[in-house]
C-alpha positions, 0 to 999 in steps of 0.5 A, a space after each residue: 545397180 543403176 549406172 545410167 544417168 540423164 545428162 542434166 543429172 551427170 552435169 549437176 552431180 558430176 562428183 557423184 558420177 566420178 565416185 560411182 564410176 570408180 566404185 561401181 564401174 562403167 556409167 552411161 550418159 543419156 541424151 534425149 533418151 539415147 545412150 550417148 557417153 560412157 564414163 569409165 575408170 582411166 586404167 580400164 580405158 588404157 587397157 582397152 585402147 592399148 595397142 597390141 604389139 607386133 610378133 617381133 616386139 613380143 618375141 623380144 620381150 620374152 622372158 626366154 630371150 637371154 636364157 640358154 634354151 636350145 631348139 633343134 630342128 628335125 632335118 629328116 626328109 619329109 614324108 612322101 605322100 602319094 596323091 591319086 588323081 
């Protein structure tokens, strides 16, 4: 799979570049011999740039949010550990 394009070729065959991206995945465009630009499917771009939700938002989106799940806490005293100097 050749996924590297020179800039001139990418400009001249842009439609082919887009088709190859959708069929084969990420395509790399070089300029003056250096990898310069990556062309990728929009869904992949969204997945990579999606902001992670915070803990509170994650918990609020839980499928267990409105369930009748009961969580109890052990209220016994903690163990005493002797620490030697």
